[in-house]
C-alpha distance (Angstrom), angle and dihedral (degrees) to the residues before:
residue distance angle dihedral
M1 . . .
E2 3.81 . .
Q3 3.83 91.4 .
M4 3.81 90.4 51.5
I5 3.79 91.4 51.9
E6 3.85 90.1 51.0
V7 3.84 90.7 51.0
K8 3.76 91.5 50.4
K9 3.78 90.9 46.9
T10 3.82 90.9 51.9
Q11 3.82 90.5 49.2
L12 3.82 90.8 50.3
E13 3.79 90.2 50.0
S14 3.80 90.0 52.5
V15 3.77 92.6 50.8
L16 3.77 90.6 48.3
T17 3.84 90.8 52.5
L18 3.83 89.7 51.4
L19 3.82 91.1 49.6
E20 3.79 90.5 50.2
R21 3.78 90.8 51.6
A22 3.83 90.9 50.3
E23 3.79 92.0 52.9
Y24 3.79 94.2 91.1
L25 3.82 88.7 69.1
L26 3.81 90.6 62.5
P27 3.83 125.0 84.7
D28 3.79 113.6 -108.3
T29 3.81 93.4 -143.5
D30 3.83 97.2 62.7
S31 3.83 110.9 99.6
R32 3.81 89.8 -147.9
V33 3.79 89.0 60.1
I34 3.76 90.5 52.3
D35 3.82 90.7 50.6
Y36 3.77 90.5 46.8
R37 3.82 92.6 53.0
Q38 3.80 90.6 48.6
E39 3.80 91.1 51.3
V40 3.82 90.8 50.9
L41 3.76 89.8 51.6
N42 3.83 91.8 47.1
I43 3.82 91.6 51.6
K44 3.78 91.4 49.0
E45 3.82 92.0 50.8
L46 3.78 90.5 48.9
L47 3.81 90.5 52.2
K48 3.82 91.1 50.3
S49 3.79 92.1 51.6
D50 3.78 94.2 58.1
K51 3.76 92.9 -129.3
V52 3.80 91.7 125.4
């Protein structure tokens, strides 16, 4: 079970990295983009804190 959680966590981190790399395609002025970026940061912080 613990190993499966670690695999899923690693997969999520990979997806977040790809999303961050794709950010430059998005306009900075759209409030949805700002919200999106904040959510990505929030998820990354949650993963770092091991509360997942």
